[in-house]
N, C-alpha and C positions, 0 to 999 in steps of 0.2 A: 419481548417479554419472556421471562423464565417460566417454564412449566410449573404450576403451583404444587404439583404432587411429586416433583422430582426428588425432594429431600425426605420424603416419607420412606420408612423402612418396610419393605414388603413382608418381612417376618411378622410384623405387628399388624398385618391386615386382619388377622384372626382376632375376634373379640375374646376368645379364650386365652390366647397368648397375651393380649392386652391385660386381661384380668390377672393372670399369673404374675406378670411383671409388676403390675400396680401393687399387688399384695407383697411381693418380695422387696419392693423399694422401701416399704414402711415397716417391714418385719425382718429381723436378722435371718431367721430360718423358719420354714413352714413345712410341716409333714405332709406326705402324700394324701392321707385320709382327710386332713383339715382342708387342703386345697379342693379335694373332691367334693366335700360337703359344701364348702362356701360357693363353689362354682356350679354345683348341682350337675356333676358329670359322671359318666361311667368310668371304670378303671381304664379301659382301653382307649377311650377318647382322650382322657387327661394324659395318659402315658404317651400317646403319639405327639401331643403338643409339647409336653415336657422334653421329649426326645429332640424335637426340632430346635427348641431353645438351648438344649445341651450341646447339640451338634454345632450351633452357631457360637458356642462358648459364652452365652449370655447368662447361663445359670450353672451352678455346681451341684452335683448330687453327693449326698453324704449317706452312706449305708452303714447300719450298725444293728445292734440288738438291744432290746429292752427286755431283760429277763431272757426268755427263750424265743420271743417274737422278734421278727425282723422289723427294723425301723428305717424308713427312707425319708430324709428331709432334703430340702432344697434351699439354696441361697443364691443371691444375685452376684455376679462377678463384676469387677470394675468395668470391663468391656461392656457388659450388659447394661450397667447403670448409665454409661456414657451413650450407648446406642439408644436406650429408651428415652433419655433426656433429649437427645437430638431429634428423635421422632416427635416427642411432645412439643418441642420448640417449633418444628416444621408445621405441625398442626395449628399451633397458635398463630404463626405467621400467616398461614393460609386463611384462617378465620378472620384475622384483622383486615385482610385485603377484600373481603366480601362486602 
């Protein structure tokens, strides 16, 4: 019998990264401060999780300016969308077997 957790993606072990990806799946783009407020995180904590997702090429970072203030937004990549869907499918499959 196949290991039931074999198809789960280790990057999504973190509830914070799960939350970020869930929000990005349903929104085209989300700003750093909006993510921080919704997930109730500190700047450093959120930044480290976003960095992990960016290194995996699951999210894309968009930096710009609104007036004189810097603006950083995030969007999900096609690779990220596929990886997250595969992870959710594996979770669902695992739950059905219980």
